[in-house]
MIFI-186861 format. One line per 4 residues: number of its first residue (from 1); their letters; for each residue z, y, x of N, C-alpha, C. Coordinates in pm, whole numbers, plus 32768, in hexadecimal, padded with zeros to 4 digits. Atoms other than C-alpha are relative to their C-alpha. Layout:
BEGIN
NUM	a	Z,Y,X,Z,Y,X,Z,Y,X ~ ...
This chain:
BEGIN
1	mnsg	8000,7F8A,8054,8000,8000,8000,8000,807C,8058 ~ 8001,7F88,7FAF,7F9C,814C,809C,8056,806C,7FC1 ~ 7FA8,7F95,802F,8068,8288,807F,7FBF,8051,7F90 ~ 8045,7FB7,806A,7F5B,832B,7FA6,8018,7FC2,7F77
5	akrf	7FE8,8045,807F,7F88,8223,7E98,808F,8016,7FD1 ~ 7F74,7FE9,8025,8101,824E,7EA1,8015,808E,7FCF ~ 7FF5,7F75,802D,80DE,83C6,7E84,7FC5,8011,7F74 ~ 803B,7FFC,8087,7FF8,8393,7D58,8063,7FCE,7F98
9	llaa	7FA1,8039,805E,80FC,82B8,7CAF,8073,8061,7FE4 ~ 7F91,7FA3,8010,8218,83AE,7CED,7FD5,807D,7FB3 ~ 8033,7F8A,8046,8143,84D4,7C7B,7FE8,7FE3,7F6D ~ 801C,8024,808B,80D7,841D,7B3F,8082,7FF2,7FB1
13	ilva	7F7F,800F,8044,823E,83C4,7AE8,8040,8088,7FE9 ~ 7FC8,7F79,800C,82AB,852B,7B28,7FBC,804D,7F90 ~ 804B,7FBC,806A,8197,85B5,7A48,8029,7FC9,7F78 ~ 7FD7,803F,807E,81F6,84BA,7938,808B,8031,7FD6
17	avls	7F78,7FD3,801E,8364,8524,7951,8000,8091,7FCF ~ 8006,7F72,8027,8310,8699,793C,7FC4,8010,7F74 ~ 8040,7FF8,8083,8224,866D,7814,805C,7FCA,7F92 ~ 7FA4,803A,8062,8321,8590,7764,8073,805F,7FE0
21	yfsa	7F91,7FA1,8013,842E,8697,7797,7FDA,806C,7F9B ~ 802E,7F96,805A,835C,8798,76DC,7FBE,7FC8,7F82 ~ 804A,803D,806F,82CF,869F,75DF,803A,8020,7F76 ~ 7FC3,7FDF,8082,83C3,870C,74CF,7FB7,8072,7FBC
25	sfnr	8049,7F8E,8039,82EE,8843,74A1,7F6E,7FDC,7FDF ~ 808A,8029,801B,81A9,877A,7484,7FEF,7FDD,7F6D ~ 8022,8033,8084,80FB,872F,733D,8012,7F68,7FFF ~ 7FDE,808F,8000,8174,85D3,72D8,7F84,7FA7,7FFD
29	yylg	807C,804F,8006,8014,8559,728B,7FC2,7FF6,808B ~ 803B,8000,7F7B,7F8D,85C0,73DF,8057,7FB4,8064 ~ 7FA4,8049,7FA9,80C3,8535,7489,7FEB,7F6A,7FEF ~ 8018,808E,801A,8086,83E5,73E2,7F7F,7FD0,803F
33	vlid	8080,8024,7FC3,7F1D,83E5,745A,800F,7FF5,8098 ~ 7FE9,8005,7F70,7F8E,8430,75C0,804A,7F80,8028 ~ 7FB9,807D,7FE4,807E,8309,75B1,7FA1,7F89,7FF1 ~ 8064,806A,8012,7F66,822C,752A,7FA4,7FF6,8079
37	igin	8056,7FFF,7F89,7E90,8296,7653,8044,7FB7,8073 ~ 7FB7,8043,7F95,7F9F,8226,7747,8003,7F69,7FED ~ 7FF9,8090,801E,7FC1,80D3,769A,7F77,7FBF,8016 ~ 8086,8038,7FF1,7E48,809D,7693,7FD3,7FFB,8092
41	iila	8020,8006,7F70,7E29,80F1,7805,803F,7F83,803D ~ 7FBE,8079,7FCE,7F25,7FDC,784F,7FAF,7F84,7FD9 ~ 804B,8074,8031,7E60,7EE5,7779,7F79,7FF4,8047 ~ 8086,8004,7FC5,7D0D,7F44,7809,8005,7FDF,8095
45	vsln	7FF8,8018,7F70,7D75,7F4A,7978,802E,7F71,801D ~ 7FD1,808A,7FEB,7E2E,7DFE,7959,7F92,7F9B,7FE1 ~ 806F,805B,801F,7D02,7D57,78B2,7F92,800C,8069 ~ 8065,7FEB,7F99,7C21,7DED,79BD,8019,7FA7,807A
49	ling	7FE2,805D,7F93,7CD6,7D17,7ABF,7FC3,7F77,7FE4 ~ 8033,8084,8026,7C6A,7BE0,79FE,7F68,8004,7FF1 ~ 808F,7FFE,8020,7B12,7C40,797A,7FAC,8049,8069 ~ 804C,7FB0,7FA3,7AA8,7D43,7A78,8007,7FD1,808F
53	htgq	7FF0,8021,7F72,7B39,7CEA,7BCB,7FF0,7F6B,801C ~ 8005,8090,7FE7,7B50,7B6F,7BA3,7F86,7FBF,7FC1 ~ 807D,8033,8037,7A15,7B42,7AD4,800F,7F9B,7F90 ~ 7FED,8058,8072,7AAC,7A80,79B1,7FD9,804B,7F81
57	fslg	801B,7FBC,807D,7A71,7ACB,7842,8068,7FD5,7F99 ~ 7F93,8021,805A,7BB3,7ACA,777E,7FF5,8050,7F7E ~ 7FFD,7FC1,8084,7BBF,7B14,760A,8088,7FEC,7FBE ~ 7F7B,801C,8038,7D33,7ACD,75E1,8069,8065,8027
61	hagf	7F9E,7F9F,7FCF,7DD5,7C0A,7666,805E,802F,7F91 ~ 7FAB,7FD8,8070,7E56,7C67,750D,8070,7F9A,7FE9 ~ 7F98,8066,800D,7F13,7B1C,750A,8073,8018,805F ~ 7F98,7FE0,7F9F,7FCF,7B77,7649,804C,807D,7FD5
65	mavg	7FC2,7F86,8032,8011,7CCF,75B8,8061,7FE1,7F8E ~ 7FAC,8025,8072,809E,7C30,747B,8081,7FBC,802F ~ 7F89,8044,7FCC,818D,7B51,7542,8063,8068,8033 ~ 7FA9,7F98,7FCC,8218,7C80,75F9,8038,805A,7F94
69	ayta	7FD6,7FA6,806B,8226,7D56,74BF,806F,7FC3,7FAC ~ 7F9C,803F,8056,82E5,7C60,73E7,807F,7FDF,804C ~ 7F89,8020,7FB0,83CE,7BF3,74FF,8055,807C,8018 ~ 7FB7,7F84,7FE3,842D,7D56,7564,803E,8039,7F81
73	akis	7FCE,7FC9,807E,8451,7DC5,73F9,8079,7FB2,7FCE ~ 7F90,8052,8031,8533,7CA1,739C,807D,8015,8055 ~ 7F8D,7FE7,7FA8,8613,7CD8,74CC,8040,8086,7FDE ~ 7FCA,7F7C,8020,8638,7E49,7477,8047,8002,7F7A
77	ivfs	7FC2,8004,8084,8683,7E05,730A,8089,7FBB,8006 ~ 7F82,804C,7FF8,8791,7D05,735F,806B,804C,804C ~ 7F9B,7FC4,7FA9,883C,7DC6,7475,8020,8091,7FDD ~ 7FE5,7F74,8022,881F,7F26,73E6,807D,800E,7FAA
81	alvp	7F89,7FFC,8055,8934,7ECE,72F0,807E,7FD1,804A ~ 7F8F,803A,7FB8,8A12,7E35,73FE,8030,8057,8075 ~ 7FDB,7FB1,7F8A,8A15,7F37,7517,8009,8093,7FDC ~ 7FF7,7F70,8018,8A78,80A7,7524,7F7B,8045,8019
85	pqft	8082,7FBB,7FF4,8959,81A2,7506,7FD9,8024,808F ~ 8022,7FD8,7F78,8975,820B,7675,7FBF,7F90,8051 ~ 803D,8071,7FBB,8903,80AD,76DC,7F76,7FDD,7FC8 ~ 8080,801C,803F,87CB,80BA,7603,7F8B,7FFF,8063
89	pvif	806E,8006,7F9F,86DD,8116,7724,8000,7F82,8055 ~ 7FF6,807A,7FB0,875F,7FEC,77EA,7FCC,7F89,7FB0 ~ 802E,806C,8057,8727,7F01,76C4,7F69,8007,7FEE ~ 8090,7FED,8012,85CD,7F95,768F,7FB3,7FD1,807C
93	tlal	8042,8029,7F84,856E,7F62,77FC,8001,7F68,800F ~ 7FF5,8092,7FF6,85EE,7DFC,77FC,7FA5,7FBC,7F99 ~ 8056,803A,8068,8537,7DB8,76B4,7F6E,8002,802B ~ 808A,7FF7,7FD1,83EF,7E32,774B,7FE4,7F99,806C
97	lvgg	8014,805D,7F91,841D,7D61,7885,8000,7F6F,7FD0 ~ 7FFB,8088,8035,847C,7C26,77C4,7F7F,7FE3,7FB2 ~ 807E,8011,8049,8350,7C5A,76DF,7F8C,7FEB,805F ~ 8069,8011,7F9D,8271,7C80,780F,8006,7F78,8043
101	llaa	7FF0,8082,7FBE,8300,7B47,78B3,7FD4,7F8E,7FA4 ~ 802C,8069,805D,82CD,7A73,777B,7F68,8003,7FED ~ 8092,7FF6,8007,816A,7AF7,7760,7FC1,7FC4,807D ~ 8033,803A,7F83,8136,7A99,78CF,8007,7F67,7FFC
105	iagl	7FF3,8092,800E,81B7,793A,7885,7F93,7FCB,7FA2 ~ 806D,8027,805A,80C0,792A,7763,7F7A,8003,804B ~ 807A,7FFA,7FAF,7FAF,7997,7856,7FF4,7F89,805D ~ 7FFF,8076,7FAA,8016,7880,7941,7FDF,7F82,7FB0
109	avgv	8015,8075,8056,8019,7786,7822,7F6D,7FF1,7FD8 ~ 808D,800A,8025,7EB8,77DE,77B9,7FA7,7FF7,807B ~ 8052,7FFD,7F87,7E3D,780B,791D,7FF3,7F7B,8046 ~ 8001,807B,7FB1,7E9F,76C6,79C4,7FA0,7F96,7FC9
113	ptlr	8059,806B,802F,7DEA,75D3,78DB,7F70,802C,7FE3 ~ 8084,7FD5,8030,7CBB,76AE,7887,7FAC,804A,8066 ~ 804C,7FA8,7FA8,7C55,777E,79B2,7FA1,7FB7,805E ~ 8070,8044,7FBD,7B79,766E,7A42,7F7F,801A,7FB2
117	lrgd	8074,7FD9,804F,7A96,76E3,792C,7FD1,8089,802D ~ 8033,7F7C,7FDC,79BD,7815,7953,7FA2,8030,7F92 ~ 8061,7FC7,805C,78E1,78FF,7889,8027,7FF4,7F6E ~ 7FEC,8007,8090,78BA,78C3,7715,806F,7F9D,7FDB
121	ylai	7F9B,8065,8020,799B,778E,771A,808D,803A,800F ~ 7F7E,7FC0,7FEC,7ABF,7854,77A7,801A,8067,7F95 ~ 7FF0,7F9A,8068,7A83,796C,76AE,802C,7FBF,7F7C ~ 7FDE,8044,807D,7A95,7876,758B,8090,7FCC,8004
125	vtlg	7F78,8033,7FF3,7BD6,77D6,760E,8067,8070,7FF4 ~ 7FA0,7F91,8006,7C85,7924,7642,8002,8040,7F75 ~ 8004,7FCF,808A,7C10,7998,74EB,8053,7FA7,7FA6 ~ 7FAF,805E,804E,7CA7,785D,7456,8094,8010,801B
129	fgei	7F74,7FEB,7FDF,7DEC,789B,7510,8038,8079,7FB7 ~ 7FD2,7F87,8044,7E06,79FB,7484,8014,7FE8,7F6B ~ 7FF3,801D,8090,7DCD,797A,7322,8076,7FA3,7FE4 ~ 7F8B,8058,8011,7ED3,7869,7350,8080,8053,7FFF
133	irvv	7F8B,7FA8,7FFA,7FD2,7972,73B3,800E,804D,7F7D ~ 7FFC,7FB2,807C,7F78,7A44,7282,802D,7FAA,7F89 ~ 7FDC,8057,8070,7F93,791E,7190,8092,7FD3,8009 ~ 7F74,8026,7FEE,80E0,78AE,7226,805C,8072,7FD4
137	lqnm	7FAE,7F8C,8027,8170,7A0D,71FE,7FF9,8018,7F69 ~ 8012,7FEB,8090,80E5,7A1E,709D,8054,7F9F,7FAE ~ 7FB1,8063,8049,81B6,78EF,7042,8091,7FF5,8031 ~ 7F77,7FFF,7FCD,82F9,7940,70FE,8056,805F,7FAE
141	esvg	7FAB,7FAD,8055,83FD,79BB,7007,805F,8057,8052 ~ 7FA2,7FB5,7FAD,84DF,7A2F,7123,7FC8,8085,8030 ~ 803E,7F81,7FD8,83E4,7B41,717A,7FB2,803E,7F8C ~ 803B,7FC1,8075,8382,7B9D,7018,7F87,7FBB,7FC6
145	aasg	8075,804A,802F,8261,7AA7,6FF4,7F8E,805F,7FDB ~ 8076,7FB1,8024,8134,7B39,6F3C,8023,808E,7FD6 ~ 7FD8,7F7A,802C,81FA,7C63,6EB9,801D,805E,8074 ~ 7FF0,7FAC,7F89,8235,7CDE,701C,8092,8015,8028
149	lkni	7F7B,7FE4,7FC9,835E,7D42,70F2,801D,8094,7FF3 ~ 7FE0,7F74,801E,8409,7E83,7082,807F,802C,8049 ~ 7F84,7FC4,7FCB,8523,7F6B,70F1,800C,7FF3,8098 ~ 7FFE,8003,7F6E,84C2,7F69,7260,802C,8089,8031
153	phet	7FD3,7F7D,7FCE,857B,807D,731F,7F8D,804F,803E ~ 8069,7FAA,7FC8,84A0,81A4,737F,802C,802D,808C ~ 7FD7,7FE5,7F76,84C8,81A5,74FB,7F8D,802E,8059 ~ 8073,7FDC,7FAC,8368,81D6,7582,7FE2,8095,7FF2
157	nlfw	8028,7F74,7FFF,8323,833D,75E4,7F92,8014,8068 ~ 806D,7FE2,7FA3,8223,83EB,76BE,801F,7FD1,808D ~ 7FDA,8028,7F79,82E6,83A2,77FB,7FEE,7F6A,8014 ~ 8007,8092,7FF1,8302,822A,77C2,7F6E,7FD2,8002
161	awmf	808B,802D,8009,8193,8203,7760,7FB2,8025,807D ~ 804F,7FD4,7F8D,8100,82CF,787C,803B,7FCE,8083 ~ 7FC3,8037,7F86,81F9,8255,797E,7FD2,7F71,8017 ~ 802D,808B,7FF1,81A0,80E9,793B,7F68,7FFB,8016
165	aavt	8090,7FFA,7FE5,802E,8149,7935,7FE8,8019,8095 ~ 800D,7FE2,7F70,8056,81DE,7A93,8028,7F87,8054 ~ 7FD3,8076,7FB6,8115,80AB,7B0B,7F98,7F92,7FF9 ~ 8068,8066,800F,8009,7FC4,7A7F,7F88,801C,805A
169	vfvi	8071,7FDA,7FAB,7EF1,8082,7B2C,8024,7FEB,8093 ~ 7FD4,800D,7F74,7FB7,8088,7C71,8007,7F6F,802B ~ 7FED,808D,7FDB,8010,7F16,7C6F,7F7B,7FB6,8004 ~ 8082,8046,8004,7EB7,7E96,7C09,7FA8,802C,8074
173	taiv	8051,7FCD,7F91,7E0B,7F78,7D07,8033,7FCC,8085 ~ 7FC5,8032,7F83,7EFE,7F11,7E19,7FE1,7F6C,8014 ~ 801E,808F,7FF6,7EC5,7DA0,7DCB,7F6F,7FEA,802A ~ 808F,8015,7FE6,7D4A,7DB9,7DCA,7FD9,802D,808C
177	nsty	8023,7FCA,7F7C,7D3C,7E88,7F09,804E,7FC0,8073 ~ 7FB5,8046,7F98,7E30,7DA7,7FC5,7FAB,7F91,803D ~ 8047,8070,7FC1,7DC3,7C91,80AF,7FF7,7F89,7FA1 ~ 8000,806E,8061,7E28,7B8F,7FAA,7F9F,801F,7F8D
181	grgf	8052,7FDB,8073,7D74,7C51,7E9A,7F6C,7FF4,8016 ~ 808E,8013,7FE7,7C26,7C2E,7F48,7FCF,7F7A,7FCA ~ 8025,8080,803A,7C2E,7ACC,7EC4,7FCE,800D,7F72 ~ 8031,7FE9,8089,7C03,7B51,7D61,7F6D,8029,8003
185	iavh	808A,7FD0,7FF7,7AC5,7C05,7DC9,7FA3,7F90,802E ~ 8052,8070,7FD1,7A47,7AD1,7E83,7FE3,7F9E,7F8F ~ 8012,805A,8073,7A7D,79F8,7D4D,7F9E,803E,7F9D ~ 805C,7FBB,805A,79C9,7AFD,7C7C,7F70,7FF5,8030
189	ddei	8088,7FFB,7FCB,789C,7B0A,7D63,7FBF,7F76,8006 ~ 803A,8086,7FF4,786C,7995,7DA3,8070,7F9B,8015 ~ 7F92,8061,7FF8,7968,7882,7D57,7FE4,7F94,8068 ~ 8021,806D,7FA2,78AE,777B,7E23,8010,8030,8090
193	aass	7FF1,7FC9,7F79,789B,785B,7F56,8094,8016,8021 ~ 7F71,7FEA,7FEB,7A0A,78B6,7F2A,8046,7F7C,8021 ~ 7FC4,8084,7FE6,7A6A,7746,7F1C,7FDD,7FCD,808B ~ 802D,8033,7F7F,79A1,76FD,8055,804C,803E,8076
197	vgin	7FB3,7FC1,7F94,7A78,77EF,8120,8097,7FF1,7FEA ~ 7F72,8020,8011,7BC2,7762,80A1,8048,8049,7F93 ~ 7FC1,7FB9,8070,7C02,783F,7F71,8001,7FA4,7F86 ~ 7FF2,8052,8077,7C84,7787,7E40,7FE5,8056,7F84
201	pvry	8021,7FA9,8071,7BD3,7828,7D14,8062,7FF3,7F8B ~ 7FA6,8015,8071,7CBC,778C,7C12,8083,804B,8015 ~ 7F82,7FB9,7FE4,7DF2,781B,7CBE,7FEF,8095,7FEA ~ 8017,7F70,8011,7D5B,7977,7CC1,7FEB,8024,7F6D
205	kvta	8013,7FE7,808F,7CF0,795D,7B56,8086,7FFE,7FB7 ~ 7F7D,8009,8040,7E4D,78EF,7AED,8055,807A,8024 ~ 7FB5,7F8B,7FD5,7EEA,7A07,7BBA,7FD3,807C,7FB4 ~ 8034,7F8E,804B,7E05,7B05,7B13,802F,7FFC,7F6F
209	fvfg	7FD3,800D,808A,7E60,7A7E,79BC,8094,8021,7FF3 ~ 7F70,7FE8,8006,7FD5,7A8A,7A07,801F,8095,800B ~ 7FE9,7F70,7FF0,7FCF,7BF2,7A84,7FC8,804D,7F89 ~ 803C,7FBC,8072,7EE3,7C60,7970,8053,7FEF,7F82
213	affa	7FB0,801C,8076,7FB7,7BB9,7865,8086,8049,8006 ~ 7F80,7FBA,7FF2,80F9,7C51,78F1,7FF5,8091,7FD2 ~ 800E,7F73,8025,807B,7DB4,78CF,7FD3,8010,7F6F ~ 8022,7FFD,808F,7FE1,7D66,777A,807F,7FF1,7FAC
217	giag	7F81,800D,8045,813D,7CF6,7710,8051,8080,8003 ~ 7FBD,7F7D,7FF6,81D0,7E3E,7790,7FC3,8062,7F9D ~ 8045,7FA7,805F,80C9,7EFC,76C9,8026,7FDD,7F70 ~ 7FD8,802A,8085,8123,7E2D,7597,808C,8031,7FDC
221	glya	7F79,7FCF,8019,8293,7E87,75BA,8002,8095,7FE7 ~ 8009,7F6F,8015,823F,7FF8,75D9,7FC3,801E,7F76 ~ 8041,7FEF,8083,815B,7FDC,74A9,8062,7FE7,7F8E ~ 7FA0,8022,806A,826C,7F37,73DA,8067,806E,7FEC
225	hhkq	7F99,7F98,8009,836C,8045,742B,7FC5,808A,7FE5 ~ 8044,7F84,8026,8268,8152,73E5,7FDF,7FFF,7F6B ~ 8029,8009,808D,81E5,80DC,7294,8075,7FD9,7FA4 ~ 7F87,802C,8049,8338,8045,7225,7FE3,7F98,7F94
229	flsp	8025,806B,805E,8281,7F3B,715C,7F94,7FAB,803F ~ 8062,805C,7FC8,81C2,7E07,71C6,7FCC,7FA4,7F92 ~ 803E,805F,805B,80CE,7D38,70FB,7FA4,7FA5,8050 ~ 8059,805B,7FB6,8018,7C01,7179,7F6E,8029,7FF9
233	tgfd	808C,7FD7,800D,7ED1,7C93,70F8,7FDA,806C,8065 ~ 801C,7F9A,7F9C,7EF2,7DA8,71F9,7FDD,7FC8,8088 ~ 801C,8040,7F7F,7EBD,7CAA,7310,7F94,7F96,7FF2 ~ 806C,8061,8013,7D87,7BF6,7295,7F95,8012,806C
237	fiks	8065,7FFD,7F95,7C4A,7BBF,7361,7FBA,8086,8008 ~ 803D,7F7A,7FFD,7BCA,7D19,72FE,804A,8058,8065 ~ 7FB2,7FB4,7F9E,7CE6,7DAE,73CD,7FD6,7FD9,808D ~ 802E,802C,7F7B,7C7B,7CDA,74F7,7F77,8039,8020
241	idiv	8086,7FC8,7FEC,7B14,7D4F,74C7,800A,8094,8025 ~ 7FEE,7F71,7FE1,7B8A,7EBA,74CA,8025,8013,8093 ~ 7FD5,7FF5,7F74,7C32,7E83,761C,7F8D,7FDB,805D ~ 8073,8028,7FAF,7B02,7DCD,76A6,7F99,8071,8006
245	mmvi	8060,7F92,8004,7A29,7EF2,7639,8027,806E,8063 ~ 7FD3,7F9B,7F9F,7AFE,7FDE,770C,7FD8,7FD9,808E ~ 8022,8030,7F7A,7AC1,7F06,783D,7F69,8006,8016 ~ 8092,8000,7FF2,794A,7EE1,77FF,7FCA,808E,8007
249	lggm	8030,7F76,8004,7916,804F,77AA,8023,804A,8081 ~ 7FD5,7FBD,7F86,79D8,80BD,78DD,7FBB,7FCC,807C ~ 8040,803D,7F8A,791A,7FD5,79C6,8059,7F94,8038 ~ 7FB0,8073,7FD5,7995,7E7B,7A24,802D,8011,8090
253	grta	7FC9,7FF7,7F79,7A7B,7E91,7B50,8015,808E,8031 ~ 7FEB,7F74,7FD9,7A84,8010,7B58,807D,8034,7FBA ~ 7F81,7FD9,803D,7BED,8075,7B1D,7FF8,808C,7FC5 ~ 800A,7F77,8032,7BA5,81E9,7AFB,7FAB,8006,7F82
257	gvii	8057,8002,8075,7A89,81A5,7A07,8044,7FC3,7F87 ~ 7FB9,8042,806D,7B61,80BC,7937,8069,805D,7FC4 ~ 7F9D,7FA0,8031,7C70,81C7,791E,7FBD,8069,7FA8 ~ 8049,7F9C,804F,7B72,82C9,78A6,7FD2,7FC5,7F7B
261	aail	802E,8042,807B,7AE4,81D0,77AA,8073,7FE9,7F9F ~ 7F8B,8014,8056,7C42,8180,7727,8024,8083,7FBA ~ 7FE2,7F7D,803C,7C7D,82F4,76EE,7F97,8022,7F96 ~ 806C,7FDF,805D,7B28,8323,764A,8007,7FAE,7F80
265	ltll	8001,8057,8076,7B42,81F7,7561,8081,800C,7FAF ~ 7F88,7FDF,804F,7CA1,8263,74F9,7FE9,807F,7FB0 ~ 8016,7F7F,8041,7C2F,83C4,74A7,7F8E,7FFC,7F9A ~ 8078,7FFF,8055,7ADF,836F,7408,801E,7FE3,7F6D
269	pefl	7FE2,8016,808E,7B69,82D3,72C5,804C,8074,7FC1 ~ 7FB5,7F8F,8036,7C52,83FE,72A1,7FA3,8075,7FE0 ~ 8060,7F95,801A,7B31,84F5,72BD,7FAC,7FE3,7F84 ~ 8055,8027,8071,7A77,8430,71B2,804E,7FF1,7F7E
273	rgfa	7FAF,800F,807A,7B96,8431,70B9,7FCC,8058,7F8E ~ 8033,7FA6,8068,7AF4,8552,6FFE,7F8E,7FC5,7FB0 ~ 806F,803F,8047,79D6,846D,6F9C,802E,7F8E,7FA5 ~ 7FC1,805F,805D,7AC6,8388,6EDE,7FBD,7F78,8001
277	eyrm	8034,8088,800E,7A0A,8252,6E63,7F8F,7FE1,8061 ~ 806C,8017,7FA1,78F2,8282,6F60,8032,7FF9,8091 ~ 7FCA,7FF5,7F79,79DD,8295,7089,7FE2,7F86,8055 ~ 8014,8079,7FB1,79C7,812A,70FB,7F6C,7FE1,8014
281	ilys	8090,8013,7FF0,784F,811F,70BE,7FCD,8057,8072 ~ 8029,7FA5,7F96,781A,824F,719B,8037,7FD4,8087 ~ 7FC1,8030,7F85,790C,81C4,729D,7FB0,7F8B,8039 ~ 804C,8076,7FD5,784C,807B,72AB,7F76,8027,8033
285	llii	8085,7FD4,7FD5,76FC,812C,72C4,8005,8044,8088 ~ 7FF1,7FBD,7F7F,7776,8203,73E4,8013,7F9A,8070 ~ 7FEB,8069,7F9C,77ED,80CC,749C,7F7C,7FB9,8020 ~ 8080,8044,7FEB,769C,8022,7467,7FA2,8056,8054
289	vlmi	8056,7FA5,7FB5,75E0,8153,74E7,802B,8008,8092 ~ 7FCD,7FF8,7F78,76C1,816D,7617,7FDF,7F81,804F ~ 801D,807D,7FBB,768C,7FFE,766A,7F6B,7FF1,801F ~ 8091,8004,7FE6,7511,8025,764E,7FDC,805F,8072
293	vrpq	8020,7F9A,7F9C,7507,8162,7720,803C,7FDD,8087 ~ 7FBB,801F,7F83,7605,80EF,7825,803B,7F74,7FFA ~ 7FCB,8089,800A,7623,7F71,781A,805D,7FDC,8073 ~ 7FA8,801B,7F8E,76CC,7F76,7971,8086,8048,7FF4
297	glfs	7F84,7FB6,8013,77DE,8055,78E6,7FE7,8095,800B ~ 8018,7F70,8003,77E4,81C5,7892,8039,8046,807A ~ 7FBC,7FBE,7F90,78CF,8218,79B2,8001,7FA7,807C ~ 8007,805D,7F90,785D,8116,7AB2,7FC4,8040,807B
301	fgkr	8033,7FBC,7F8A,7816,8216,7BBF,804A,7FD0,807B ~ 7FC0,802D,7F84,785C,81BC,7D28,7FF4,7F6B,800E ~ 800B,808D,7FE3,7881,8065,7DBB,8080,7FB7,7FDF ~ 7F8D,8056,8018,7963,7F4F,7D47,802F,7FC6,8085
305	aaak	7FCB,803B,7F85,7A4B,7EC5,7E4F,7FBD,7F7B,801A ~ 8043,807E,7FDC,79A7,7DA7,7F08,8056,7FB0,805E ~ 7FB2,8058,7FAA,7A36,7C7E,7FB9,7FD9,8018,8091 ~ 8018,7FEF,7F71,7A5A,7C9A,812E,8019,7F7D,8048
């Protein structure tokens, strides 16, 4: 990790803290959108490690997000009534980390038996995994089943969302640019060539899934404590497609591009709210046009990191 990356992380956290301090004077609608942007950056950058840097095609990111969201929300609901209010930030932090860890375990569980697959086959398996998670949650009475999980404490603010977004960008970038991380790029470029020089593609794929799932779980926990209500329908395959679109639009393997795409695709539906029933039609048409005009990604400028 170079000093420039560390300075970026500290500066990003400082900016998040300052903005959060003054956020009480912000319009609540705009504040909510800013928090959504932070959460979507976490989701997009974490999926970019899997789909962009490692060259897999996962359609189950919403499943990992759901695991983190429901786990963190349930922990907060249970412990918020048992501990004094001054310990709430500690409980919230622990809830996020536990949610992330369980999501990482889910990533390991889906990764180990399936990552010998590639391409469309892997996409179908991960899509099935995400749907299994959704159906299980839809039938679990302990988390509200189909009616959803309510009364989640409102703990996510601008600082938490943007701070974890900065940490996610820092960690993923540090991993990919490290000596070990060059293995992800090698697997992406040519699995057979990577194997011939002693790189185990399956190990790198599983590692990418575990890290990606961990941060998706963190994003899920932040989402739960932001919206204060969770429904299994909010984590269906359409949600996974939305996250994949951020990665594709930003340019596979381009972290900066993915961040810009996450911001754009969070803001775009909000700008189209004035068109009411035509909003999603216009949103879909814009995506189609962008994919035709820039199939390599709208923000895929510069060179993707290459294996050395």
